[in-house]
Backbone of each chain as ProteinMPNN parsed JSONL, in Angstrom:
{"seq_chain_A": "MNTSIALWAELIIAALALFGAAFTLIGSWGLAKLGDFGKRLHGPTKATTLGVGCVLIASMLWFGLTGTPSLHELLITVFMFVTAPVSAHLMIKAAMKLDRELRPPPPPR", "coords_chain_A": {"N_chain_A": [[-2.075, 20.703, -35.71], [0.813, 20.75, -36.911], [3.35, 19.913, -36.688], [6.116, 17.873, -37.682], [7.027, 14.474, -37.722], [9.003, 11.438, -37.904], [8.035, 8.897, -40.273], [7.78, 6.227, -39.444], [7.535, 6.439, -36.679], [5.165, 7.815, -36.547], [3.459, 5.894, -37.601], [3.607, 3.924, -35.605], [2.497, 5.312, -33.439], [-0.079, 5.791, -34.437], [-1.021, 3.147, -34.727], [-0.986, 2.255, -32.054], [-2.833, 4.034, -30.888], [-5.17, 3.42, -32.308], [-5.523, 0.705, -31.627], [-5.861, 0.928, -28.845], [-8.223, 2.505, -28.718], [-10.019, 0.789, -29.995], [-10.043, -1.349, -28.191], [-11.11, -0.097, -25.936], [-13.65, 0.479, -26.91], [-14.607, -2.139, -27.271], [-14.687, -3.026, -24.63], [-16.663, -1.294, -23.542], [-18.781, -2.029, -25.106], [-19.173, -4.657, -24.275], [-20.022, -4.044, -21.693], [-22.477, -2.875, -22.282], [-23.856, -4.921, -23.565], [-23.798, -7.513, -22.331], [-25.479, -9.846, -20.056], [-25.61, -10.085, -17.243], [-24.699, -8.913, -13.974], [-22.276, -9.888, -12.995], [-21.101, -10.868, -15.316], [-20.989, -8.521, -16.737], [-19.148, -6.997, -15.417], [-16.685, -7.832, -16.29], [-15.988, -6.834, -18.876], [-15.473, -3.842, -18.992], [-13.517, -3.573, -16.895], [-11.221, -5.012, -17.59], [-10.647, -4.723, -20.416], [-10.844, -1.984, -20.783], [-8.839, -0.913, -19.209], [-6.514, -1.807, -20.522], [-6.945, -0.573, -23.029], [-6.999, 2.21, -22.425], [-4.448, 2.401, -21.432], [-2.942, 1.896, -23.78], [-3.671, 4.121, -25.378], [-2.629, 6.144, -23.793], [0.11, 5.522, -23.902], [0.572, 5.997, -26.609], [0.109, 8.761, -26.669], [2.163, 9.585, -24.999], [4.407, 8.878, -26.552], [3.997, 10.578, -28.754], [4.175, 13.208, -27.629], [6.718, 12.983, -26.618], [8.279, 12.718, -28.893], [7.829, 15.037, -30.343], [9.083, 16.983, -28.982], [8.266, 18.031, -26.517], [8.502, 16.432, -23.93], [6.737, 14.709, -21.317], [5.793, 13.675, -18.018], [3.24, 13.21, -17.292], [1.459, 11.385, -18.487], [2.487, 8.93, -17.737], [2.042, 9.062, -15.024], [-0.775, 9.104, -14.987], [-1.244, 6.574, -16.106], [-0.088, 4.795, -14.197], [-1.694, 5.431, -12.024], [-4.22, 4.63, -12.987], [-3.793, 1.857, -13.311], [-3.421, 1.112, -10.698], [-5.803, 1.82, -9.411], [-7.98, 0.618, -10.753], [-8.44, -2.263, -10.186], [-9.117, -2.047, -7.468], [-11.505, -0.527, -7.389], [-13.139, -2.236, -8.896], [-13.255, -4.481, -7.253], [-14.571, -3.41, -4.996], [-17.007, -2.794, -6.189], [-18.045, -5.32, -6.965], [-18.321, -6.444, -4.486], [-20.298, -4.83, -3.352], [-22.385, -5.431, -5.123], [-22.724, -8.151, -4.587], [-23.64, -8.02, -2.033], [-26.102, -6.759, -2.353], [-27.505, -8.374, -4.164], [-28.742, -11.511, -3.864], [-28.44, -13.685, -5.52], [-26.001, -13.564, -6.736], [-24.16, -14.463, -4.971], [-21.921, -17.127, -4.035], [-22.915, -20.632, -3.801], [-23.668, -22.247, -0.634], [-21.259, -24.393, 0.997], [-21.379, -27.984, 0.608], [-22.64, -30.296, 3.068]], "CA_chain_A": [[-1.101, 19.65, -35.938], [1.686, 21.084, -38.029], [4.692, 19.398, -36.436], [6.339, 16.676, -38.481], [7.936, 13.493, -37.164], [9.29, 10.379, -38.86], [6.839, 8.143, -40.654], [7.632, 5.001, -38.642], [7.013, 6.83, -35.37], [3.755, 8.146, -36.746], [2.717, 4.639, -37.769], [3.504, 3.265, -34.296], [1.547, 6.067, -32.624], [-1.42, 5.561, -34.983], [-1.437, 1.776, -34.413], [-1.285, 2.161, -30.625], [-4.063, 4.759, -30.588], [-6.3, 2.66, -32.863], [-5.669, -0.493, -30.806], [-6.44, 1.321, -27.564], [-9.613, 2.937, -28.877], [-10.833, -0.394, -30.301], [-10.231, -2.123, -26.962], [-12.051, 0.625, -25.094], [-14.992, 0.278, -27.468], [-15.031, -3.516, -26.997], [-15.055, -3.085, -23.215], [-17.951, -0.646, -23.309], [-19.784, -2.847, -25.783], [-19.475, -5.735, -23.341], [-20.83, -3.474, -20.609], [-23.843, -2.607, -22.725], [-24.522, -6.048, -24.18], [-23.898, -8.733, -21.531], [-26.769, -9.898, -19.393], [-25.584, -10.262, -15.798], [-23.706, -7.973, -13.446], [-20.993, -10.578, -12.91], [-20.502, -10.881, -16.66], [-20.79, -7.149, -17.191], [-17.986, -6.404, -14.773], [-15.453, -8.24, -16.957], [-15.639, -6.03, -20.036], [-14.794, -2.566, -18.749], [-12.379, -3.545, -15.989], [-9.999, -5.504, -18.228], [-10.373, -4.158, -21.732], [-10.694, -0.54, -20.743], [-7.52, -0.595, -18.669], [-5.549, -1.991, -21.615], [-7.189, 0.439, -24.055], [-6.544, 3.519, -21.97], [-2.989, 2.323, -21.37], [-2.378, 2.055, -25.125], [-3.847, 5.518, -25.813], [-1.682, 6.972, -23.044], [1.454, 5.289, -24.434], [0.629, 6.725, -27.881], [0.242, 10.189, -26.361], [3.501, 9.8, -24.464], [5.332, 8.845, -27.688], [3.798, 11.785, -29.564], [4.737, 14.394, -26.989], [8.152, 12.808, -26.461], [8.973, 12.876, -30.173], [7.683, 16.381, -30.887], [9.93, 17.928, -28.288], [7.808, 18.434, -25.182], [8.205, 15.223, -23.159], [6.126, 14.956, -20.013], [5.561, 12.458, -17.24], [1.841, 13.171, -16.866], [0.8, 10.162, -18.96], [2.956, 7.833, -16.896], [1.327, 9.232, -13.754], [-2.159, 8.667, -15.195], [-1.23, 5.119, -16.322], [0.142, 4.132, -12.907], [-2.886, 5.632, -11.21], [-5.301, 3.768, -13.494], [-3.499, 0.444, -13.044], [-3.561, 0.854, -9.27], [-7.153, 2.012, -8.882], [-9.043, -0.149, -11.413], [-8.85, -3.461, -9.439], [-9.732, -1.695, -6.183], [-12.899, -0.143, -7.593], [-13.889, -3.414, -9.339], [-13.477, -5.311, -6.061], [-15.614, -2.794, -4.178], [-18.311, -2.874, -6.862], [-18.599, -6.667, -6.915], [-18.752, -6.689, -3.107], [-21.598, -4.171, -3.177], [-23.404, -6.176, -5.875], [-22.999, -9.414, -3.897], [-24.45, -7.751, -0.852], [-27.467, -6.379, -2.718], [-28.171, -9.42, -4.932], [-28.448, -12.791, -3.232], [-28.137, -14.728, -6.505], [-24.603, -13.49, -7.159], [-23.287, -15.101, -3.988], [-21.708, -18.553, -4.291], [-23.748, -21.48, -2.947], [-22.975, -22.72, 0.561], [-20.601, -25.685, 0.79], [-22.193, -29.129, 1.025], [-22.286, -30.871, 4.364]], "C_chain_A": [[-0.231, 20.002, -37.125], [3.126, 20.656, -37.773], [4.883, 18.139, -37.259], [7.347, 15.782, -37.776], [8.114, 12.395, -38.198], [8.064, 9.506, -39.089], [6.651, 6.904, -39.789], [7.074, 5.319, -37.265], [5.533, 7.152, -35.461], [2.896, 6.889, -36.877], [2.551, 3.93, -36.435], [2.465, 3.967, -33.435], [0.116, 5.805, -33.097], [-1.921, 4.167, -34.629], [-1.804, 1.641, -32.945], [-2.605, 2.855, -30.29], [-5.283, 4.001, -31.103], [-6.591, 1.424, -32.015], [-6.343, -0.149, -29.478], [-7.892, 1.726, -27.678], [-10.513, 1.75, -29.183], [-11.071, -1.215, -29.047], [-11.197, -1.437, -26.019], [-13.482, 0.434, -25.586], [-15.498, -1.129, -27.179], [-15.456, -3.66, -25.532], [-16.405, -2.459, -22.943], [-19.082, -1.408, -23.996], [-20.183, -4.04, -24.9], [-20.316, -5.253, -22.18], [-22.264, -3.288, -21.037], [-24.578, -3.878, -23.118], [-24.776, -7.207, -23.21], [-25.054, -8.657, -20.542], [-26.765, -9.888, -17.887], [-24.543, -9.314, -15.23], [-22.322, -8.61, -13.356], [-20.3, -10.67, -14.257], [-20.122, -9.479, -17.092], [-19.543, -6.525, -16.604], [-16.702, -6.711, -15.53], [-15.024, -7.265, -18.038], [-14.868, -4.768, -19.711], [-13.53, -2.695, -17.927], [-11.114, -4.094, -16.628], [-9.687, -4.733, -19.493], [-10.123, -2.664, -21.66], [-9.332, -0.145, -20.179], [-6.449, -0.715, -19.748], [-5.698, -0.897, -22.677], [-6.677, 1.803, -23.652], [-5.029, 3.534, -21.852], [-2.356, 2.529, -22.728], [-2.515, 3.488, -25.626], [-2.849, 6.421, -25.091], [-0.253, 6.775, -23.526], [1.627, 6.011, -25.77], [0.829, 8.219, -27.647], [1.631, 10.505, -25.835], [4.544, 9.811, -25.575], [5.235, 10.123, -28.508], [4.443, 12.987, -28.917], [6.222, 14.24, -26.724], [8.895, 13.085, -27.753], [8.838, 14.266, -30.762], [8.387, 17.422, -30.03], [9.462, 18.411, -26.938], [7.47, 17.192, -24.364], [7.64, 15.565, -21.787], [5.876, 13.622, -19.326], [4.111, 12.324, -16.803], [1.173, 11.863, -17.251], [1.199, 8.975, -18.108], [2.239, 7.857, -15.558], [-0.105, 8.723, -13.888], [-2.213, 7.153, -15.351], [-1.062, 4.37, -15.001], [-1.095, 4.246, -12.031], [-4.031, 4.736, -11.657], [-5.048, 2.316, -13.138], [-3.621, 0.126, -11.566], [-5.028, 0.865, -8.865], [-8.206, 1.113, -9.523], [-9.405, -1.438, -10.659], [-9.543, -3.133, -8.129], [-11.208, -1.358, -6.375], [-13.731, -1.34, -8.06], [-14.213, -4.318, -8.155], [-14.593, -4.739, -5.196], [-16.977, -2.935, -4.83], [-18.882, -4.274, -6.79], [-19.005, -7.013, -5.492], [-20.11, -6.057, -2.843], [-22.697, -4.934, -3.904], [-23.742, -7.49, -5.176], [-23.806, -9.182, -2.638], [-25.908, -7.486, -1.246], [-28.21, -7.527, -3.387], [-27.76, -10.782, -4.383], [-28.006, -13.833, -4.255], [-26.687, -14.688, -6.976], [-23.672, -14.194, -6.183], [-23.088, -16.563, -4.334], [-22.56, -19.398, -3.361], [-22.971, -21.935, -1.718], [-22.345, -24.082, 0.322], [-21.465, -26.832, 1.27], [-21.711, -29.721, 2.347], [-21.704, -32.254, 4.199]], "O_chain_A": [[-0.522, 19.583, -38.245], [4.022, 20.994, -38.546], [3.924, 17.41, -37.51], [8.38, 16.246, -37.293], [7.463, 12.407, -39.243], [7.185, 9.39, -38.235], [5.526, 6.554, -39.432], [6.246, 4.578, -36.736], [4.75, 6.81, -34.576], [1.783, 6.811, -36.355], [1.482, 3.39, -36.15], [1.649, 3.317, -32.78], [-0.791, 5.621, -32.284], [-3.087, 3.995, -34.275], [-2.8, 1.002, -32.607], [-3.402, 2.337, -29.508], [-6.309, 3.94, -30.427], [-7.747, 1.124, -31.718], [-7.267, -0.834, -29.039], [-8.712, 1.346, -26.842], [-11.643, 1.689, -28.697], [-12.172, -1.729, -28.845], [-12.012, -2.094, -25.371], [-14.406, 0.252, -24.793], [-16.676, -1.312, -26.875], [-16.447, -4.323, -25.224], [-17.211, -3.018, -22.199], [-20.212, -1.422, -23.509], [-21.359, -4.385, -24.792], [-21.218, -5.956, -21.724], [-23.181, -3.515, -20.247], [-25.804, -3.926, -23.021], [-25.841, -7.822, -23.252], [-25.55, -7.577, -20.222], [-27.82, -9.699, -17.282], [-23.599, -8.946, -15.929], [-21.314, -7.951, -13.61], [-19.076, -10.567, -14.346], [-19.087, -9.261, -17.722], [-18.944, -5.634, -17.205], [-15.733, -5.957, -15.438], [-13.851, -6.902, -18.124], [-13.713, -4.635, -20.116], [-12.549, -2.006, -18.208], [-10.019, -3.681, -16.245], [-8.607, -4.161, -19.636], [-9.287, -2.135, -22.392], [-8.738, 0.84, -20.617], [-5.587, 0.154, -19.88], [-4.704, -0.359, -23.166], [-6.005, 2.479, -24.431], [-4.39, 4.549, -22.133], [-1.359, 3.241, -22.849], [-1.586, 4.022, -26.232], [-2.29, 7.343, -25.686], [0.524, 7.729, -23.563], [2.688, 6.572, -26.043], [1.617, 8.864, -28.338], [2.214, 11.537, -26.164], [5.456, 10.637, -25.565], [6.251, 10.689, -28.912], [5.185, 13.718, -29.573], [6.933, 15.239, -26.614], [10.005, 13.618, -27.734], [9.649, 14.652, -31.604], [8.3, 18.616, -30.313], [10.191, 19.139, -26.265], [6.296, 16.913, -24.121], [8.009, 16.568, -21.177], [5.763, 12.581, -19.973], [3.778, 11.426, -16.029], [0.418, 11.288, -16.467], [0.374, 8.119, -17.79], [1.871, 6.813, -15.019], [-0.597, 8.002, -13.02], [-3.107, 6.505, -14.806], [-1.801, 3.427, -14.718], [-1.498, 3.284, -11.377], [-4.731, 4.151, -10.831], [-5.963, 1.61, -12.713], [-3.899, -1.018, -11.207], [-5.461, 0.03, -8.071], [-9.238, 0.86, -8.902], [-10.596, -1.703, -10.496], [-10.454, -3.848, -7.712], [-12.062, -1.836, -5.628], [-14.894, -1.465, -7.678], [-15.316, -4.858, -8.063], [-15.456, -5.474, -4.718], [-17.98, -3.162, -4.154], [-20.085, -4.43, -6.576], [-19.936, -7.793, -5.293], [-20.97, -6.656, -2.198], [-23.805, -5.079, -3.388], [-24.9, -7.907, -5.165], [-24.573, -10.049, -2.219], [-26.832, -7.93, -0.564], [-29.421, -7.657, -3.207], [-26.589, -11.159, -4.429], [-27.279, -14.765, -3.91], [-26.193, -15.659, -7.548], [-22.526, -14.491, -6.52], [-23.998, -17.189, -4.878], [-22.901, -18.96, -2.262], [-21.743, -22.002, -1.755], [-22.856, -24.855, -0.488], [-22.212, -26.68, 2.237], [-20.53, -29.651, 2.687], [-21.346, -32.895, 5.187]]}, "seq_chain_B": "MTVLPVVLPIVIGLLAAALALSAWRLLKGPSAPDRVLALDTLYINALALLVALGVWLDTSLYFEVALLIGLLGFVGTVVVATFLLRGRIVP", "coords_chain_B": {"N_chain_B": [[3.712, 13.873, -41.555], [1.263, 12.397, -42.247], [-0.291, 10.204, -41.622], [-1.463, 10.402, -39.056], [-3.43, 12.599, -39.027], [-5.484, 11.326, -40.364], [-6.035, 9.071, -38.86], [-6.559, 9.868, -36.222], [-9.184, 11.194, -36.006], [-10.77, 8.886, -36.382], [-10.081, 7.405, -34.13], [-11.023, 9.129, -32.114], [-13.716, 9.039, -32.741], [-14.311, 6.318, -32.22], [-13.843, 6.243, -29.462], [-15.798, 8.012, -28.632], [-18.062, 6.554, -29.323], [-17.79, 4.433, -27.512], [-18.136, 5.883, -25.162], [-20.813, 6.65, -25.501], [-22.073, 4.156, -25.378], [-21.537, 3.347, -22.726], [-22.861, 5.381, -21.406], [-25.444, 4.789, -22.121], [-25.837, 2.413, -20.714], [-25.627, 3.46, -18.179], [-27.973, 4.973, -18.023], [-29.898, 2.984, -18.317], [-29.334, 0.75, -16.733], [-30.279, -1.924, -14.611], [-29.863, -2.299, -11.811], [-28.425, -0.706, -8.856], [-25.54, -1.177, -8.537], [-24.928, -1.662, -11.251], [-25.211, 0.867, -12.365], [-23.194, 2.227, -11.015], [-20.953, 0.899, -12.003], [-21.225, 1.572, -14.704], [-20.828, 4.325, -14.554], [-18.191, 4.383, -13.699], [-16.902, 3.233, -15.953], [-17.613, 5.214, -17.731], [-16.204, 7.528, -16.889], [-13.608, 6.654, -17.282], [-13.559, 6.284, -20.047], [-13.976, 8.925, -20.832], [-11.619, 10.029, -19.955], [-9.732, 8.779, -21.653], [-10.631, 9.824, -24.068], [-10.089, 12.526, -23.706], [-7.293, 12.475, -23.629], [-6.688, 11.594, -26.234], [-7.769, 13.742, -27.618], [-6.018, 15.703, -26.795], [-3.672, 14.935, -28.158], [-4.58, 15.304, -30.751], [-5.118, 18.061, -30.89], [-2.625, 18.938, -30.3], [-1.729, 19.894, -27.775], [-0.673, 20.211, -24.402], [-2.458, 20.761, -22.462], [-4.544, 19.23, -21.543], [-3.786, 17.225, -19.851], [-3.696, 17.627, -17.094], [-6.391, 17.918, -16.649], [-7.269, 15.349, -17.332], [-5.972, 13.845, -15.37], [-7.18, 14.873, -13.064], [-9.823, 14.064, -13.533], [-9.507, 11.285, -13.426], [-8.657, 10.95, -10.748], [-10.789, 12.068, -9.158], [-12.918, 10.591, -10.131], [-12.265, 8.0, -9.316], [-12.373, 8.328, -6.532], [-15.081, 8.957, -6.262], [-16.298, 6.572, -7.194], [-15.404, 4.742, -5.239], [-16.595, 5.848, -2.969], [-19.388, 5.688, -3.523], [-19.697, 2.926, -3.907], [-18.914, 1.988, -1.388], [-20.928, 3.114, 0.114], [-23.145, 1.694, -0.885], [-22.419, -0.776, 0.038], [-22.198, -0.675, 2.861], [-24.067, 1.089, 3.823], [-23.389, 3.449, 4.981], [-20.895, 6.05, 4.718], [-18.529, 6.798, 6.086], [-16.448, 4.587, 7.799]], "CA_chain_B": [[2.376, 14.092, -40.972], [0.238, 11.967, -43.199], [-1.15, 9.138, -41.1], [-2.205, 10.769, -37.852], [-4.676, 13.354, -39.261], [-6.547, 10.422, -40.827], [-6.356, 8.059, -37.856], [-7.043, 10.4, -34.948], [-10.64, 11.306, -35.968], [-11.357, 7.553, -36.182], [-9.862, 7.079, -32.709], [-11.938, 9.938, -31.306], [-15.056, 8.508, -32.981], [-14.461, 5.052, -31.486], [-13.951, 6.536, -28.032], [-17.113, 8.624, -28.405], [-19.042, 5.462, -29.353], [-17.677, 3.748, -26.226], [-18.755, 6.785, -24.185], [-22.269, 6.577, -25.676], [-22.54, 2.845, -24.899], [-21.559, 3.303, -21.268], [-23.926, 6.284, -20.955], [-26.698, 4.059, -22.278], [-25.94, 1.495, -19.585], [-25.864, 4.283, -16.991], [-29.375, 5.356, -17.969], [-30.787, 1.842, -18.355], [-28.93, -0.25, -15.759], [-31.385, -2.303, -13.738], [-29.591, -2.173, -10.381], [-27.511, 0.377, -8.502], [-24.142, -1.461, -8.919], [-24.773, -1.476, -12.691], [-25.004, 2.295, -12.64], [-21.857, 2.599, -10.53], [-19.986, 0.365, -12.976], [-21.328, 2.367, -15.928], [-20.2, 5.625, -14.297], [-16.751, 4.114, -13.682], [-16.485, 3.106, -17.353], [-17.821, 6.509, -18.402], [-15.114, 8.481, -16.645], [-12.373, 6.144, -17.901], [-13.649, 6.599, -21.472], [-13.789, 10.364, -20.992], [-10.182, 10.276, -19.782], [-9.05, 8.386, -22.889], [-11.037, 10.778, -25.106], [-9.352, 13.78, -23.477], [-5.891, 12.282, -24.016], [-6.651, 11.574, -27.698], [-8.011, 15.12, -28.061], [-4.778, 16.44, -26.568], [-2.767, 14.644, -29.274], [-5.187, 15.877, -31.955], [-4.946, 19.507, -30.871], [-1.214, 19.182, -30.023], [-1.575, 20.719, -26.581], [-0.562, 19.414, -23.174], [-3.364, 21.365, -21.482], [-5.595, 18.344, -21.094], [-3.303, 16.171, -18.974], [-4.148, 17.908, -15.727], [-7.825, 17.625, -16.62], [-7.436, 13.896, -17.313], [-5.538, 13.373, -14.057], [-8.223, 15.241, -12.102], [-10.984, 13.206, -13.761], [-9.184, 9.966, -12.9], [-8.626, 10.971, -9.285], [-12.112, 12.3, -8.567], [-13.783, 9.476, -10.499], [-11.96, 6.868, -8.424], [-12.908, 8.637, -5.205], [-16.539, 8.845, -6.342], [-16.666, 5.152, -7.279], [-15.188, 4.12, -3.929], [-17.577, 6.355, -2.003], [-20.723, 5.159, -3.802], [-19.691, 1.479, -3.656], [-18.909, 1.801, 0.062], [-22.274, 3.431, 0.606], [-24.028, 0.564, -1.198], [-21.976, -1.956, 0.79], [-22.348, -0.583, 4.305], [-25.161, 1.958, 4.219], [-22.825, 4.739, 5.374], [-19.647, 6.264, 3.992], [-17.405, 6.74, 7.032], [-16.542, 3.305, 8.499]], "C_chain_B": [[1.303, 13.709, -41.976], [-0.756, 10.993, -42.593], [-2.048, 9.646, -39.981], [-3.445, 11.629, -38.095], [-5.814, 12.501, -39.79], [-7.014, 9.535, -39.681], [-7.019, 8.673, -36.626], [-8.542, 10.702, -34.917], [-11.34, 9.962, -35.789], [-11.244, 7.154, -34.719], [-10.858, 7.827, -31.837], [-13.377, 9.455, -31.503], [-15.304, 7.208, -32.237], [-14.637, 5.312, -29.992], [-15.289, 7.188, -27.715], [-18.208, 7.571, -28.441], [-19.009, 4.677, -28.044], [-18.33, 4.562, -25.121], [-20.281, 6.695, -24.263], [-22.808, 5.249, -25.146], [-22.577, 2.803, -23.373], [-22.6, 4.265, -20.711], [-25.286, 5.616, -21.076], [-26.897, 3.095, -21.111], [-26.194, 2.261, -18.292], [-27.329, 4.67, -16.882], [-30.276, 4.143, -17.782], [-30.606, 0.925, -17.16], [-29.96, -0.648, -14.728], [-31.098, -2.055, -12.259], [-28.605, -1.038, -10.129], [-26.044, 0.043, -8.819], [-23.896, -1.366, -10.412], [-24.489, -0.019, -13.026], [-23.645, 2.763, -12.15], [-20.787, 2.136, -11.51], [-20.012, 1.177, -14.264], [-20.675, 3.731, -15.746], [-18.683, 5.493, -14.272], [-16.21, 4.02, -15.109], [-16.579, 4.441, -18.081], [-16.659, 7.456, -18.139], [-13.801, 7.975, -17.241], [-12.376, 6.442, -19.397], [-13.443, 8.092, -21.719], [-12.33, 10.74, -20.857], [-9.415, 9.946, -21.064], [-9.376, 9.36, -24.017], [-10.281, 12.089, -24.956], [-7.898, 13.643, -23.9], [-5.759, 12.284, -25.544], [-6.876, 12.969, -28.269], [-6.78, 15.99, -27.863], [-3.759, 16.179, -27.663], [-3.273, 15.322, -30.545], [-4.963, 17.38, -32.025], [-3.514, 19.923, -30.572], [-1.034, 20.154, -28.86], [-1.495, 19.821, -25.361], [-1.449, 19.974, -22.07], [-4.256, 20.327, -20.82], [-5.118, 17.292, -20.103], [-3.741, 16.388, -17.539], [-5.621, 17.596, -15.582], [-8.051, 16.119, -16.524], [-7.044, 13.32, -15.958], [-6.589, 13.667, -12.999], [-9.443, 14.35, -12.266], [-10.728, 11.821, -13.196], [-9.244, 9.919, -11.388], [-10.022, 11.081, -8.7], [-13.073, 11.181, -8.934], [-13.539, 8.278, -9.618], [-12.538, 7.113, -7.036], [-14.428, 8.491, -5.202], [-17.0, 7.404, -6.397], [-16.523, 4.472, -5.921], [-16.251, 4.557, -2.94], [-18.948, 5.736, -2.253], [-20.776, 3.659, -3.532], [-19.666, 1.188, -2.16], [-20.269, 2.108, 0.659], [-23.244, 2.288, 0.327], [-23.69, -0.64, -0.32], [-22.375, -1.856, 2.247], [-23.529, 0.266, 4.731], [-24.684, 3.28, 4.764], [-21.432, 4.846, 4.76], [-18.45, 6.146, 4.918], [-17.489, 5.423, 7.798], [-16.579, 3.473, 10.015]], "O_chain_B": [[0.553, 14.544, -42.481], [-1.92, 10.953, -42.992], [-3.245, 9.359, -39.956], [-4.451, 11.412, -37.421], [-6.978, 12.886, -39.688], [-8.207, 9.27, -39.529], [-7.931, 8.082, -36.049], [-9.154, 10.486, -33.872], [-12.376, 9.884, -35.129], [-12.193, 6.63, -34.136], [-11.464, 7.249, -30.935], [-14.169, 9.456, -30.56], [-16.384, 7.009, -31.681], [-15.47, 4.686, -29.336], [-15.858, 6.948, -26.65], [-19.179, 7.661, -27.689], [-20.055, 4.296, -27.518], [-18.997, 4.01, -24.246], [-20.962, 6.667, -23.238], [-23.876, 5.213, -24.535], [-23.529, 2.289, -22.788], [-23.17, 4.002, -19.652], [-26.173, 5.837, -20.252], [-28.003, 2.976, -20.582], [-26.896, 1.772, -17.407], [-27.882, 4.699, -15.782], [-31.324, 4.258, -17.147], [-31.575, 0.384, -16.627], [-30.478, 0.219, -14.023], [-31.995, -1.643, -11.523], [-28.027, -0.48, -11.061], [-25.342, 0.914, -9.334], [-22.788, -1.029, -10.829], [-23.638, 0.288, -13.861], [-23.008, 3.6, -12.79], [-19.843, 2.866, -11.813], [-18.966, 1.447, -14.855], [-20.04, 4.244, -16.668], [-17.968, 6.37, -14.758], [-15.199, 4.637, -15.442], [-15.746, 4.764, -18.928], [-16.177, 8.116, -19.06], [-12.966, 8.776, -17.661], [-11.346, 6.807, -19.964], [-12.81, 8.48, -22.701], [-11.844, 11.642, -21.538], [-8.566, 10.718, -21.508], [-8.511, 9.689, -24.829], [-9.878, 12.697, -25.948], [-7.324, 14.575, -24.463], [-4.839, 12.894, -26.089], [-6.264, 13.346, -29.269], [-6.519, 16.898, -28.651], [-3.047, 17.098, -28.067], [-2.482, 15.854, -31.325], [-4.655, 17.918, -33.088], [-3.2, 21.113, -30.584], [-0.276, 21.119, -28.958], [-2.169, 18.793, -25.291], [-1.229, 19.704, -20.889], [-4.681, 20.505, -19.679], [-5.93, 16.541, -19.564], [-4.114, 15.441, -16.847], [-6.065, 17.083, -14.554], [-8.893, 15.653, -15.757], [-7.704, 12.412, -15.453], [-6.866, 12.83, -12.14], [-10.04, 13.921, -11.279], [-11.605, 11.234, -12.561], [-9.8, 8.989, -10.805], [-10.404, 10.283, -7.844], [-13.955, 10.845, -8.144], [-14.483, 7.603, -9.209], [-13.122, 6.212, -6.433], [-15.0, 7.962, -4.249], [-17.972, 7.034, -5.737], [-17.402, 3.722, -5.498], [-16.755, 3.747, -2.163], [-19.609, 5.303, -1.309], [-21.765, 3.16, -2.995], [-20.32, 0.251, -1.702], [-20.71, 1.444, 1.597], [-24.065, 1.943, 1.176], [-24.569, -1.429, 0.025], [-22.842, -2.837, 2.826], [-23.961, 0.182, 5.881], [-25.503, 4.17, 4.994], [-20.859, 3.844, 4.332], [-17.469, 5.48, 4.589], [-18.525, 5.156, 8.407], [-16.657, 2.484, 10.744]]}, "name": "protein", "num_of_chains": 2, "seq": "MNTSIALWAELIIAALALFGAAFTLIGSWGLAKLGDFGKRLHGPTKATTLGVGCVLIASMLWFGLTGTPSLHELLITVFMFVTAPVSAHLMIKAAMKLDRELRPPPPPRMTVLPVVLPIVIGLLAAALALSAWRLLKGPSAPDRVLALDTLYINALALLVALGVWLDTSLYFEVALLIGLLGFVGTVVVATFLLRGRIVP"}
C-alpha cells in the first residue's frame, strides 16, 4: 500500500469498511448466539448482505480512486443481492419440512 | 495514506472473528439446516475477507476468486437445501 489518495476519500473508505465488517460480525454473532433456527436465520441473511455490500463499496471506491477502476465489485454485489433471499427461502423451507415445530399452527375451524 | 493502514487490520480482524463464529456454528449446529445456514454465512464472510484483503494488498487478483466463491457457494447452498427438502437433487 504505497499509493496516496485524498484524506477525505480515505476516511470514507475506512468508515465504509469498518461499518461493513462490524455488521458482518453482528450477523455472525446472531448466528452463533440465538436459540432457534427461525431466529438464527435473521442475523446472517440481513446483516451480512449489508456488511458485504459496504465492504464491496469501499473496495470499489479504493480501486476507482487509485486509478484501476473495475466492475467486478458491482457484479459481486448484484449477485449477492439476488442470491441471498433465494438461498434463505430454500433453507427455511427445508427446516420447516424437517422440524414440525417451525410450521405455523393450522387455522381454527 | 494515514488512516487505511490502521483501519484495515481491524476490518480484517473483525471479519476473521465473524468467520470463526460461523465456523463454530457449523461444527456445533444441532440440525442439518443449521449447518447449511452456517456454511452459507461462512462463504459470505470469506468473500468479504477476500475483498478486504485485496484492498490491503492493493491487488485486483482476488476479485475473480471472490466471484467464484460467491457463485459456487450459492450453487452448493441451493443443492444441499433442495436435497434436504425433497430427498433428491434433480426435480
